[in-house]
N, C-alpha and C positions, 0 to 999 in steps of 0.2 A: 504495499499500498505505499502510497505517497501524498503529498501535498498537493491539494486542489483548492480552490475556491467556491467548488460546488457546494450549495447550502451555508456558506460561511457568513457569521453576521457581516455587515458593512457597512454599519451607522451606530451612533449613539455613544459616539466616544471609541468605537473599536476600529481600527483600521485592517483591512486585511493581509495576511501574515503573521498577525498577532505580532507579540514582543518576543526578544530575545532572551531567555534565559539565563540566570546568572547558575555555574555548577558550583553544589558546593561540591568540595574536593571528594575523590573515590575513596572509600576507606575498603581495609577488609581483614577477615580475623583468620589467619592460616588455620588455625586449631579445629575451628570450623568449615573450613573451608567455602567462607563465605565470604562475596564484594558487594557494595553497596553503592549508589549514588542519588543524590536528591540535588533538588534547584532551591535558590529562595523565592520566597513567595512573589508572585507577579501582580498587578495592580493596573485597572484602568482607572483612572478619574480626571474627568466627568463620565459617568456610563450609565445609558440606558438603553439596554436590550435584553435578549432574553436567551439562552442558552441552556443545553443539552450539555454539554461534552467539550471535548477540547482535543486536539493533536499536539502531542509533542514530535517535532521532526527536524532533520537536518539539514538544516537553511541553504547549503551547498550543494546539496544529491538532491533534496525533497523527501527524501527516505523518510517515513514514518517512525517512531521511535516508539512510542507508546499511543495509546489513545484512552484520554480518560472521560469517563462514562460518570456522570454527575449525578446519576439515577431519577431524576425528574427535571423538570425546567427549573432553572436559576433564574430570577430575574431583578436586573439591574435598576436602581431608579437613582444614584447617584455615584457611588461607587462599586466596584468589582474587582475581587481578590480571590485568585486561585490561592489555595494555602496548602502547601506540601506535607506530608506527615516529617515527622523528624525523620532526621538521616541514621538509622541504625540497624544492624543485621537482620532485625525482624520486621521494620516500620519504612524503610527508605521507600521510594516509589520505585526506583528500580534496584532488583536484586539478583544478584546470581549466586548458586549455592552449587 
């Protein structure tokens, strides 16, 4: 899967393509054979849109890295923040074991 503008929000403070994520440095636990990475929270403000999910993708190649499903429509009326889980071996958004 790759990034596409199909069904992408393009108004209300959101610009096609989204925002560049700030990576929290990858970490590993060799005794548990696990590595993980997460990102700093990202915010749109002002924001006035509805969304059900997000795509993390490689901006150079367009290749999808992860699809986020928010589980239901999220309505932004002022500020919209994607809050990533704490970067640990059991909670980081991307984990390799």
